[in-house]
VOSE-713238 format. One record per residue (C-alpha): residue in one letter; x negated, y negated, z negated. Coordinates in steps of 0.02 Angstrom, whole numbers, m for minus. Layout:
// residues N
{pt "A",{X,Y,Z}}
...
***
This chain:
// residues 458
{pt "M",{m3857,m196,m14039}}
{pt "K",{m3982,m121,m14157}}
{pt "K",{m4166,m129,m14098}}
{pt "T",{m4304,m17,m14147}}
{pt "I",{m4465,m97,m14136}}
{pt "T",{m4633,2,m14132}}
{pt "L",{m4790,m100,m14232}}
{pt "F",{m4937,m106,m14134}}
{pt "L",{m5060,m163,m14274}}
{pt "I",{m5190,m290,m14225}}
{pt "F",{m5340,m295,m14336}}
{pt "L",{m5441,m448,m14321}}
{pt "S",{m5598,m491,m14395}}
{pt "L",{m5585,m589,m14564}}
{pt "Q",{m5668,m757,m14489}}
{pt "N",{m5526,m764,m14371}}
{pt "Y",{m5413,m814,m14531}}
{pt "A",{m5421,m965,m14625}}
{pt "Q",{m5494,m968,m14798}}
{pt "C",{m5353,m900,m14922}}
{pt "W",{m5406,m978,m15100}}
{pt "Q",{m5509,m1113,m15154}}
{pt "T",{m5529,m1108,m15338}}
{pt "I",{m5458,m992,m15476}}
{pt "S",{m5428,m978,m15662}}
{pt "S",{m5372,m838,m15775}}
{pt "G",{m5306,m847,m15935}}
{pt "I",{m5275,m697,m16066}}
{pt "D",{m5127,m627,m15947}}
{pt "H",{m5099,m744,m15799}}
{pt "T",{m5191,m837,m15658}}
{pt "L",{m5181,m1010,m15572}}
{pt "A",{m5264,m1030,m15409}}
{pt "I",{m5273,m1187,m15274}}
{pt "K",{m5262,m1158,m15088}}
{pt "P",{m5369,m1259,m14970}}
{pt "D",{m5211,m1357,m14938}}
{pt "G",{m5211,m1420,m15121}}
{pt "T",{m5057,m1323,m15170}}
{pt "L",{m5050,m1220,m15331}}
{pt "W",{m5006,m1051,m15353}}
{pt "A",{m4983,m935,m15497}}
{pt "W",{m4962,m756,m15552}}
{pt "G",{m4947,m640,m15693}}
{pt "E",{m4863,m651,m15869}}
{pt "N",{m4741,m785,m15887}}
{pt "G",{m4656,m762,m16057}}
{pt "V",{m4674,m940,m16102}}
{pt "G",{m4677,m1030,m15934}}
{pt "Q",{m4865,m1028,m15915}}
{pt "L",{m4843,m998,m15729}}
{pt "G",{m4755,m1162,m15713}}
{pt "D",{m4616,m1104,m15597}}
{pt "G",{m4465,m1147,m15710}}
{pt "S",{m4436,m970,m15756}}
{pt "D",{m4506,m842,m15895}}
{pt "V",{m4491,m710,m15772}}
{pt "D",{m4678,m612,m15744}}
{pt "K",{m4743,m620,m15564}}
{pt "N",{m4845,m480,m15484}}
{pt "V",{m4879,m587,m15325}}
{pt "P",{m4941,m769,m15311}}
{pt "V",{m4796,m886,m15315}}
{pt "Q",{m4815,m1070,m15261}}
{pt "I",{m4784,m1200,m15401}}
{pt "G",{m4677,m1350,m15346}}
{pt "T",{m4733,m1429,m15173}}
{pt "A",{m4877,m1540,m15229}}
{pt "N",{m5027,m1533,m15117}}
{pt "N",{m5155,m1639,m15222}}
{pt "W",{m5203,m1522,m15370}}
{pt "K",{m5396,m1520,m15396}}
{pt "E",{m5433,m1446,m15561}}
{pt "I",{m5357,m1301,m15667}}
{pt "S",{m5372,m1187,m15811}}
{pt "A",{m5270,m1061,m15876}}
{pt "G",{m5279,m1024,m16070}}
{pt "T",{m5185,m895,m16189}}
{pt "R",{m5020,m922,m16116}}
{pt "F",{m5028,m1109,m16076}}
{pt "S",{m5104,m1197,m15917}}
{pt "L",{m5184,m1367,m15886}}
{pt "A",{m5222,m1452,m15707}}
{pt "I",{m5285,m1605,m15644}}
{pt "K",{m5232,m1696,m15478}}
{pt "T",{m5337,m1782,m15359}}
{pt "D",{m5266,m1947,m15424}}
{pt "G",{m5353,m1898,m15596}}
{pt "T",{m5188,m1865,m15692}}
{pt "L",{m5187,m1731,m15816}}
{pt "W",{m5031,m1596,m15817}}
{pt "A",{m4990,m1451,m15925}}
{pt "W",{m4855,m1309,m15959}}
{pt "G",{m4826,m1161,m16046}}
{pt "N",{m4838,m1124,m16238}}
{pt "N",{m4848,m1277,m16347}}
{pt "A",{m4808,m1216,m16516}}
{pt "L",{m4986,m1281,m16570}}
{pt "G",{m4968,m1444,m16471}}
{pt "Q",{m5101,m1364,m16341}}
{pt "L",{m5004,m1457,m16194}}
{pt "G",{m5043,m1630,m16272}}
{pt "D",{m4880,m1711,m16223}}
{pt "G",{m4855,m1768,m16408}}
{pt "T",{m4723,m1632,m16439}}
{pt "N",{m4733,m1448,m16480}}
{pt "T",{m4594,m1404,m16349}}
{pt "R",{m4620,m1270,m16230}}
{pt "R",{m4628,m1328,m16039}}
{pt "Y",{m4576,m1216,m15891}}
{pt "Y",{m4637,m1332,m15768}}
{pt "P",{m4796,m1447,m15756}}
{pt "V",{m4769,m1603,m15861}}
{pt "R",{m4894,m1767,m15842}}
{pt "I",{m4994,m1790,m16004}}
{pt "G",{m5009,m1966,m16044}}
{pt "T",{m5041,m2114,m15922}}
{pt "A",{m5225,m2092,m15894}}
{pt "T",{m5286,m2073,m15722}}
{pt "D",{m5478,m2034,m15750}}
{pt "W",{m5478,m1855,m15814}}
{pt "K",{m5622,m1766,m15732}}
{pt "S",{m5629,m1584,m15801}}
{pt "I",{m5528,m1484,m15923}}
{pt "S",{m5529,m1304,m16034}}
{pt "A",{m5392,m1215,m16096}}
{pt "S",{m5437,m1098,m16228}}
{pt "A",{m5410,m905,m16199}}
{pt "G",{m5425,m765,m16317}}
{pt "T",{m5325,m696,m16463}}
{pt "L",{m5319,m869,m16556}}
{pt "G",{m5322,m973,m16415}}
{pt "G",{m5219,m1138,m16446}}
{pt "H",{m5322,m1283,m16405}}
{pt "S",{m5379,m1392,m16253}}
{pt "L",{m5543,m1493,m16209}}
{pt "A",{m5563,m1623,m16067}}
{pt "I",{m5690,m1740,m16003}}
{pt "K",{m5638,m1908,m15927}}
{pt "T",{m5750,m1982,m15768}}
{pt "N",{m5828,m2097,m15916}}
{pt "G",{m5908,m1948,m15992}}
{pt "T",{m5813,m1948,m16160}}
{pt "L",{m5749,m1789,m16234}}
{pt "W",{m5558,m1754,m16272}}
{pt "A",{m5471,m1626,m16374}}
{pt "W",{m5296,m1579,m16442}}
{pt "G",{m5192,m1428,m16512}}
{pt "F",{m5237,m1304,m16630}}
{pt "N",{m5376,m1349,m16760}}
{pt "S",{m5378,m1213,m16895}}
{pt "S",{m5562,m1199,m16887}}
{pt "G",{m5619,m1372,m16835}}
{pt "Q",{m5624,m1324,m16636}}
{pt "L",{m5568,m1496,m16593}}
{pt "G",{m5724,m1560,m16664}}
{pt "N",{m5655,m1722,m16739}}
{pt "S",{m5714,m1695,m16920}}
{pt "S",{m5540,m1621,m16981}}
{pt "L",{m5451,m1461,m16988}}
{pt "T",{m5282,m1565,m16933}}
{pt "S",{m5200,m1507,m16767}}
{pt "R",{m5156,m1637,m16641}}
{pt "N",{m5019,m1632,m16505}}
{pt "Q",{m5104,m1776,m16417}}
{pt "P",{m5281,m1794,m16328}}
{pt "V",{m5392,m1878,m16463}}
{pt "Q",{m5574,m1931,m16426}}
{pt "V",{m5725,m1823,m16495}}
{pt "G",{m5851,m1941,m16554}}
{pt "T",{m5914,m2081,m16464}}
{pt "D",{m6035,m2007,m16345}}
{pt "T",{m6011,m2039,m16152}}
{pt "N",{m6132,m1899,m16090}}
{pt "W",{m6027,m1739,m16089}}
{pt "N",{m6048,m1637,m15936}}
{pt "A",{m5971,m1468,m15966}}
{pt "I",{m5848,m1393,m16088}}
{pt "C",{m5768,m1220,m16124}}
{pt "A",{m5634,m1184,m16249}}
{pt "G",{m5646,m1018,m16339}}
{pt "S",{m5524,m926,m16444}}
{pt "S",{m5550,m1046,m16591}}
{pt "Y",{m5709,m1143,m16553}}
{pt "S",{m5791,m1243,m16427}}
{pt "V",{m5941,m1263,m16318}}
{pt "A",{m6014,m1384,m16211}}
{pt "I",{m6164,m1459,m16113}}
{pt "K",{m6214,m1645,m16103}}
{pt "V",{m6294,m1711,m15954}}
{pt "T",{m6458,m1706,m16041}}
{pt "G",{m6432,m1514,m16020}}
{pt "T",{m6424,m1488,m16218}}
{pt "L",{m6308,m1362,m16276}}
{pt "W",{m6179,m1403,m16415}}
{pt "A",{m6043,m1316,m16496}}
{pt "W",{m5924,m1319,m16656}}
{pt "G",{m5757,m1233,m16731}}
{pt "N",{m5753,m1048,m16786}}
{pt "N",{m5921,m962,m16808}}
{pt "V",{m5873,m808,m16907}}
{pt "S",{m5951,m688,m16768}}
{pt "Y",{m6091,m809,m16743}}
{pt "Q",{m6008,m863,m16582}}
{pt "L",{m6090,m1041,m16613}}
{pt "G",{m6256,m972,m16591}}
{pt "D",{m6341,m1089,m16706}}
{pt "G",{m6415,m945,m16818}}
{pt "T",{m6277,m971,m16967}}
{pt "G",{m6104,m901,m16985}}
{pt "T",{m6037,m1060,m17043}}
{pt "S",{m5903,m1145,m16957}}
{pt "K",{m5928,m1319,m16897}}
{pt "L",{m5804,m1483,m16893}}
{pt "T",{m5909,m1583,m16757}}
{pt "P",{m6022,m1542,m16615}}
{pt "T",{m6180,m1474,m16658}}
{pt "Q",{m6329,m1449,m16547}}
{pt "I",{m6384,m1281,m16529}}
{pt "G",{m6569,m1247,m16507}}
{pt "T",{m6682,m1388,m16428}}
{pt "A",{m6669,m1322,m16249}}
{pt "T",{m6640,m1445,m16119}}
{pt "N",{m6600,m1341,m15964}}
{pt "W",{m6436,m1265,m15989}}
{pt "K",{m6336,m1262,m15843}}
{pt "S",{m6164,m1169,m15872}}
{pt "I",{m6076,m1087,m16006}}
{pt "D",{m5910,m990,m16021}}
{pt "T",{m5821,m918,m16178}}
{pt "T",{m5666,m831,m16230}}
{pt "R",{m5631,m731,m16385}}
{pt "N",{m5786,m726,m16480}}
{pt "H",{m5938,m713,m16363}}
{pt "T",{m6017,m846,m16253}}
{pt "L",{m6122,m831,m16101}}
{pt "G",{m6240,m958,m16026}}
{pt "I",{m6358,m979,m15875}}
{pt "K",{m6512,m1092,m15886}}
{pt "T",{m6580,m1205,m15742}}
{pt "D",{m6711,m1067,m15702}}
{pt "G",{m6571,m940,m15670}}
{pt "T",{m6591,m831,m15827}}
{pt "L",{m6439,m783,m15932}}
{pt "W",{m6406,m787,m16094}}
{pt "T",{m6274,m726,m16224}}
{pt "W",{m6220,m726,m16408}}
{pt "G",{m6081,m691,m16528}}
{pt "F",{m5993,m534,m16557}}
{pt "G",{m6036,m379,m16463}}
{pt "S",{m5936,m232,m16519}}
{pt "E",{m5890,m164,m16355}}
{pt "G",{m6059,m203,m16249}}
{pt "Q",{m5996,m375,m16200}}
{pt "L",{m6156,m461,m16233}}
{pt "G",{m6251,m348,m16107}}
{pt "L",{m6390,m305,m16235}}
{pt "G",{m6348,m137,m16280}}
{pt "T",{m6272,m63,m16424}}
{pt "V",{m6283,m232,m16522}}
{pt "L",{m6138,m298,m16642}}
{pt "Y",{m6193,m483,m16676}}
{pt "I",{m6320,m599,m16595}}
{pt "N",{m6323,m771,m16692}}
{pt "V",{m6425,m864,m16567}}
{pt "P",{m6438,m880,m16375}}
{pt "T",{m6531,m710,m16320}}
{pt "Q",{m6592,m675,m16149}}
{pt "V",{m6496,m548,m16050}}
{pt "G",{m6641,m439,m15977}}
{pt "S",{m6772,m530,m15869}}
{pt "D",{m6700,m572,m15710}}
{pt "N",{m6698,m764,m15644}}
{pt "D",{m6573,m760,m15507}}
{pt "W",{m6402,m775,m15599}}
{pt "A",{m6285,m911,m15527}}
{pt "K",{m6130,m879,m15623}}
{pt "A",{m6064,m786,m15780}}
{pt "V",{m5890,m783,m15853}}
{pt "A",{m5829,m695,m16031}}
{pt "G",{m5671,m610,m16042}}
{pt "D",{m5588,m549,m16204}}
{pt "D",{m5713,m397,m16221}}
{pt "H",{m5803,m380,m16051}}
{pt "S",{m5917,m499,m15949}}
{pt "L",{m5941,m535,m15761}}
{pt "A",{m6097,m623,m15675}}
{pt "L",{m6148,m660,m15493}}
{pt "K",{m6323,m668,m15431}}
{pt "T",{m6382,m792,m15311}}
{pt "N",{m6381,m664,m15176}}
{pt "G",{m6190,m641,m15191}}
{pt "T",{m6191,m460,m15298}}
{pt "L",{m6065,m443,m15439}}
{pt "W",{m6116,m366,m15604}}
{pt "S",{m5998,m320,m15748}}
{pt "W",{m6024,m243,m15921}}
{pt "G",{m5923,m216,m16089}}
{pt "K",{m5771,m146,m16110}}
{pt "N",{m5684,m35,m15977}}
{pt "E",{m5522,51,m16039}}
{pt "S",{m5401,m40,m15912}}
{pt "G",{m5536,m40,m15775}}
{pt "E",{m5578,m216,m15781}}
{pt "L",{m5765,m194,m15739}}
{pt "G",{m5715,m132,m15561}}
{pt "L",{m5834,18,m15574}}
{pt "G",{m5704,145,m15512}}
{pt "T",{m5672,222,m15679}}
{pt "N",{m5571,190,m15840}}
{pt "S",{m5676,240,m15996}}
{pt "T",{m5679,216,m16183}}
{pt "T",{m5869,231,m16156}}
{pt "D",{m5918,38,m16155}}
{pt "I",{m6050,m10,m16018}}
{pt "T",{m6175,m103,m16124}}
{pt "V",{m6296,m178,m15992}}
{pt "P",{m6265,m264,m15830}}
{pt "T",{m6202,m143,m15698}}
{pt "Q",{m6187,m191,m15513}}
{pt "V",{m5998,m168,m15442}}
{pt "N",{m6025,m90,m15265}}
{pt "T",{m6154,m156,m15142}}
{pt "N",{m6069,m292,m15066}}
{pt "A",{m6173,m471,m15071}}
{pt "D",{m6042,m579,m15017}}
{pt "K",{m5958,m636,m15180}}
{pt "T",{m5940,m823,m15229}}
{pt "L",{m5816,m853,m15350}}
{pt "I",{m5774,m758,m15520}}
{pt "S",{m5647,m772,m15668}}
{pt "T",{m5585,m656,m15797}}
{pt "G",{m5435,m627,m15901}}
{pt "G",{m5409,m530,m16069}}
{pt "E",{m5422,m365,m15986}}
{pt "F",{m5439,m406,m15799}}
{pt "S",{m5556,m482,m15665}}
{pt "L",{m5543,m576,m15518}}
{pt "I",{m5675,m595,m15379}}
{pt "M",{m5689,m706,m15231}}
{pt "N",{m5762,m667,m15063}}
{pt "A",{m5868,m788,m14962}}
{pt "D",{m5723,m789,m14836}}
{pt "G",{m5589,m860,m14978}}
{pt "F",{m5497,m693,m15014}}
{pt "L",{m5474,m632,m15170}}
{pt "Y",{m5485,m467,m15259}}
{pt "A",{m5435,m412,m15441}}
{pt "T",{m5465,m261,m15548}}
{pt "G",{m5411,m204,m15724}}
{pt "F",{m5245,m227,m15828}}
{pt "N",{m5098,m256,m15728}}
{pt "A",{m4942,m222,m15831}}
{pt "D",{m4878,m404,m15812}}
{pt "G",{m4937,m426,m15622}}
{pt "E",{m5101,m492,m15685}}
{pt "L",{m5187,m434,m15518}}
{pt "G",{m5055,m519,m15401}}
{pt "D",{m5069,m369,m15288}}
{pt "G",{m4868,m335,m15290}}
{pt "T",{m4880,m184,m15415}}
{pt "N",{m4891,m179,m15603}}
{pt "T",{m5010,m35,m15602}}
{pt "N",{m5190,m46,m15671}}
{pt "K",{m5331,m41,m15537}}
{pt "N",{m5511,13,m15577}}
{pt "T",{m5585,m49,m15407}}
{pt "L",{m5587,m233,m15329}}
{pt "T",{m5396,m235,m15247}}
{pt "P",{m5339,m365,m15132}}
{pt "V",{m5242,m505,m15216}}
{pt "I",{m5087,m553,m15094}}
{pt "C",{m5138,m696,m14991}}
{pt "T",{m4990,m776,m14902}}
{pt "A",{m4919,m935,m14872}}
{pt "L",{m4751,m861,m14864}}
{pt "G",{m4712,m844,m15055}}
{pt "V",{m4593,m700,m15099}}
{pt "N",{m4419,m794,m15121}}
{pt "E",{m4248,m769,m15088}}
{pt "F",{m4148,m925,m15013}}
{pt "G",{m3969,m959,m15028}}
{pt "A",{m3836,m820,m15078}}
{pt "T",{m3844,m713,m14914}}
{pt "K",{m4008,m603,m14931}}
{pt "V",{m4082,m509,m14790}}
{pt "N",{m4050,m308,m14832}}
{pt "A",{m4207,m187,m14806}}
{pt "Y",{m4192,m11,m14835}}
{pt "P",{m4263,120,m14875}}
{pt "N",{m4394,39,m14992}}
{pt "P",{m4529,112,m15021}}
{pt "V",{m4521,173,m14839}}
{pt "R",{m4611,304,m14737}}
{pt "D",{m4552,283,m14555}}
{pt "L",{m4410,175,m14497}}
{pt "L",{m4366,18,m14596}}
{pt "Q",{m4187,m57,m14572}}
{pt "L",{m4159,m244,m14573}}
{pt "S",{m3993,m327,m14570}}
{pt "Y",{m3951,m512,m14589}}
{pt "G",{m3773,m581,m14567}}
{pt "Q",{m3843,m745,m14505}}
{pt "G",{m3935,m671,m14370}}
{pt "I",{m4123,m622,m14354}}
{pt "T",{m4236,m728,m14230}}
{pt "M",{m4418,m668,m14291}}
{pt "V",{m4500,m529,m14381}}
{pt "S",{m4683,m537,m14440}}
{pt "V",{m4774,m418,m14554}}
{pt "Y",{m4938,m464,m14655}}
{pt "N",{m5033,m359,m14752}}
{pt "L",{m5096,m412,m14933}}
{pt "L",{m5239,m519,m14864}}
{pt "G",{m5118,m627,m14763}}
{pt "Q",{m5156,m575,m14599}}
{pt "E",{m5027,m550,m14484}}
{pt "V",{m5017,m377,m14406}}
{pt "F",{m4868,m393,m14302}}
{pt "S",{m4742,m529,m14244}}
{pt "K",{m4601,m516,m14115}}
{pt "S",{m4451,m619,m14064}}
{pt "I",{m4272,m539,m14103}}
{pt "Q",{m4100,m598,m14065}}
{pt "D",{m3986,m478,m14175}}
{pt "N",{m3911,m456,m14347}}
{pt "E",{m3999,m289,m14364}}
{pt "A",{m4176,m211,m14318}}
{pt "A",{m4257,m39,m14358}}
{pt "L",{m4441,m65,m14393}}
{pt "D",{m4552,91,m14354}}
{pt "L",{m4677,76,m14487}}
{pt "S",{m4757,252,m14466}}
{pt "A",{m4918,187,m14394}}
{pt "L",{m4953,77,m14548}}
{pt "S",{m5065,138,m14676}}
{pt "P",{m5003,159,m14854}}
{pt "G",{m4982,11,m14966}}
{pt "T",{m4888,m154,m14986}}
{pt "Y",{m4839,m272,m14858}}
{pt "L",{m4732,m419,m14835}}
{pt "V",{m4608,m439,m14702}}
{pt "K",{m4551,m615,m14650}}
{pt "V",{m4380,m631,m14577}}
{pt "T",{m4329,m788,m14486}}
{pt "S",{m4163,m842,m14441}}
{pt "A",{m4077,m1015,m14359}}
{pt "A",{m4048,m1050,m14546}}
{pt "N",{m4194,m1005,m14655}}
{pt "T",{m4337,m885,m14688}}
{pt "Q",{m4344,m742,m14812}}
{pt "T",{m4496,m643,m14861}}
{pt "L",{m4481,m467,m14926}}
{pt "K",{m4604,m364,m15007}}
{pt "I",{m4605,m166,m14955}}
{pt "V",{m4700,m31,m15000}}
{pt "K",{m4761,102,m14855}}
{pt "Q",{m4786,273,m14912}}
***
């Protein structure tokens, strides 16, 4: 017998739901994320296996990578990924043509592979940007390590020879923070001093010259640097006094200093002293203030600034994105942005042709759009699949499954369950007329397995 079920939506406040995401990292066209339970998830472009799910198929919703639940640190680069587990082991996957995975080969990897035997890795940075192909890491003893492409000295080991295994950079044991740019590197020591090396043709090292450096070179004399971020050819930094600084290439306004093409030394952005975090995309920038407000500037052709417009006119100074003061974490890809709220839910804006936004579509967005948050995944189990039609659906969604349906649950993109009902039949008709237009996940449970279907409500 076919059953028709009318959905009565339950809208509960967000605090009734557990935090969805714990940390995120975006590469040029893909994103990695860790949930509070320690599981690893990924979405976006996957042409060389950078998602780590064993395939080369793009994903426009988050998919779980393996079953391990002890992931601690992640870094998404240009078509490759790095991660550290809670046991201090280092893992890598994706493109490896330049040795950027560090496994001693130049072989592409479609699953996370362990790098070496060390168990004392502390932090990592996978290079992003057009020429991204090297990796940086710090061990718990404060030593600095690098591997991958070395065309401009970005490994910092006094040579131009690429390496496919980690090599120590110098002998110092006081490195604190690192960021790998397109073909250069920046770092902060525990002394608060700023260092940079590698390609410098766009003045991205900030030493006042355009000369590339083969070893870490101190930038200025300041001892109060707190954080840094870089990608293609511009760099952002925040000092302990909350001031924001920038340098490098600024053709799209990404420096935040107005219509300035190059800046060859760190230059303060405005006069505010309440900046908490700043991140650099290919040609745009994002920053958070201590009050939780979000600011963006630079290129906006794909809507990556989240201002509600797509424009060929660059935004050349920091501009506030909506009025909400609830942001805690930000990450930028090549032409997209990710923002986490205090409740642990994630939003995205910008380029989405490869599923970079994780919202279940491949359509660009210019406002903050929810990334699907669900512990369900969107997988198919076994040869027998649940049939769901029509999809997109306007009113009635027909479900059928030869192994029987025992439960149907519907979730919105925030992972909130809006309906759940027990069913004992092979078929069911869901009345979705009360749902707002958008993308939903329908979890169908049988005695044999569970399947999750993505539907679009018109």
